[in-house]
Every structure is written in C-alpha cells, then in structure tokens.
C-alpha positions as CSV (number, residue, x, y, z in Angstrom):
1,H,-10.4,-15.3,9.8
2,P,-6.9,-13.8,9.3
3,I,-7.7,-12.6,5.7
4,F,-9.4,-9.4,6.9
5,A,-6.4,-8.5,9.1
6,L,-4.1,-9.2,6.1
7,F,-6.1,-6.9,3.8
8,A,-5.7,-4.2,6.5
9,V,-1.9,-4.9,6.7
10,S,-1.6,-4.7,3.0
11,F,-3.4,-1.4,2.6
12,I,-1.5,0.1,5.5
13,E,1.8,-1.2,4.1
14,F,1.1,0.5,0.8
15,F,0.7,3.9,2.5
16,G,3.8,3.3,4.6
17,N,5.8,2.4,1.5
18,S,4.5,5.3,-0.6
19,N,5.6,7.7,2.2
20,F,9.1,6.0,2.3
21,K,9.3,6.4,-1.5
22,K,8.4,10.1,-1.3
23,Y,11.1,10.6,1.4
24,A,13.7,8.7,-0.6
25,Q,13.0,10.9,-3.5
26,G,13.7,14.1,-1.5
27,G,10.5,14.3,0.5
28,S,10.2,15.7,4.0
29,R,10.8,14.2,7.4
30,E,7.0,14.1,7.7
31,N,7.0,11.5,4.9
32,L,9.6,9.4,6.8
33,A,7.6,9.8,10.1
34,A,4.4,8.8,8.3
35,G,6.0,5.7,6.9
36,F,7.1,4.6,10.3
37,L,3.7,5.4,11.7
38,F,1.9,3.3,9.1
39,Y,4.4,0.4,9.7
40,S,3.7,0.6,13.4
41,I,0.0,0.3,12.8
42,M,0.6,-2.5,10.4
43,I,2.3,-4.6,13.1
44,Y,-0.9,-4.6,15.2
45,F,-3.0,-6.1,12.3
46,L,-0.2,-8.6,11.6
47,L,-0.3,-9.8,15.2
48,Q,-4.1,-10.2,14.9
49,A,-3.6,-12.5,11.9
50,F,-1.1,-14.6,13.7
51,K,-3.6,-15.2,16.5
52,T,-5.8,-17.3,14.2
53,S,-3.4,-18.9,11.7
54,N,0.1,-20.2,11.2
55,L,3.2,-18.4,10.0
56,I,3.3,-20.1,6.6
57,Y,-0.3,-19.1,5.7
58,V,-0.1,-15.6,7.1
59,N,3.2,-14.7,5.5
60,T,2.3,-16.2,2.1
61,M,-1.1,-14.5,2.0
62,W,0.3,-11.2,3.2
63,D,2.9,-11.2,0.4
64,A,0.3,-12.1,-2.2
65,I,-2.4,-9.7,-1.0
66,S,0.2,-6.9,-0.5
67,T,1.5,-7.3,-4.1
68,I,-2.0,-7.2,-5.6
69,I,-3.1,-4.2,-3.5
70,S,0.1,-2.3,-4.0
71,A,0.0,-2.9,-7.8
72,G,-3.6,-1.7,-8.0
73,L,-3.0,1.4,-5.8
74,A,0.2,2.3,-7.5
75,F,-1.6,2.2,-10.8
76,I,-4.6,4.2,-9.5
77,L,-2.9,6.7,-7.2
78,L,0.7,6.9,-8.5
79,N,0.0,6.4,-12.2
80,E,2.6,3.6,-12.3
81,I,1.9,1.3,-15.3
82,P,2.8,-2.4,-14.8
83,S,4.6,-4.3,-17.5
84,A,3.1,-7.3,-19.2
85,K,5.6,-9.5,-17.2
86,Q,4.3,-7.9,-14.0
87,I,0.7,-8.5,-14.9
88,L,1.5,-12.1,-15.6
89,G,3.1,-12.3,-12.2
90,I,0.0,-10.9,-10.5
91,I,-2.1,-13.5,-12.3
92,L,0.1,-16.2,-11.0
93,I,-0.1,-14.8,-7.5
94,V,-3.9,-14.8,-7.6
95,S,-3.6,-18.5,-8.7
96,G,-1.4,-19.1,-5.6
97,I,-3.9,-17.6,-3.3
98,I,-6.5,-20.0,-4.5
99,F,-4.2,-22.9,-3.5
100,M,-3.3,-21.4,-0.1
101,E,-6.9,-20.9,1.0
102,K,-7.7,-23.0,4.0
C-alpha cells in the first residue's frame, strides 16, 4: 500500500525542508547539502508509492500527510505554534484523507 511510502516521504521531506530553512536563515552549506540529500532519498520513496497507485491518489495523499506531519514536527521540534486558522485547515485535510482512501 502506498500509504507507508508516503509517510516516509513526508517525514523525509520535513527534514529536508527544515535544513533548507536553516540555510535560508544564514545556516551553513551543510544545511543546504543535507536538504538536497533528504530530497534525493524522498524521491526513492515517492517512486515506490507510484508503483502501486495512481498520480491523483499519491500526490493528494502526499500533500495531506506532509502537511499534517510537518505541522506536528514544526510544533514539537521547532516550537512553531499554529494559528486557529491553520488548525482548522489541518482538520479539513484529515477529512479529505478520509474521502481519498481507496
């Protein structure tokens, strides 16, 4: 089932994005390199998801899962507090996942 690969993609994407964010805010070249490395690994898991499902499902679920995981990890690891509007958006995304499930 592609959902497992999509969870891996989403976790890896968070770490890639967080390294890109650190680099953009004056971080080192190592942050930039780590961001590219995580994105390279992410492509492998994305290809695994495409082997068993169609583009519409994979892309929609990846966006949804990525948003949920990124929001949770940003809150836990980066101390970023979501607004009420963002929390409502996440709730709507979870609702969308329910409708997308095969």
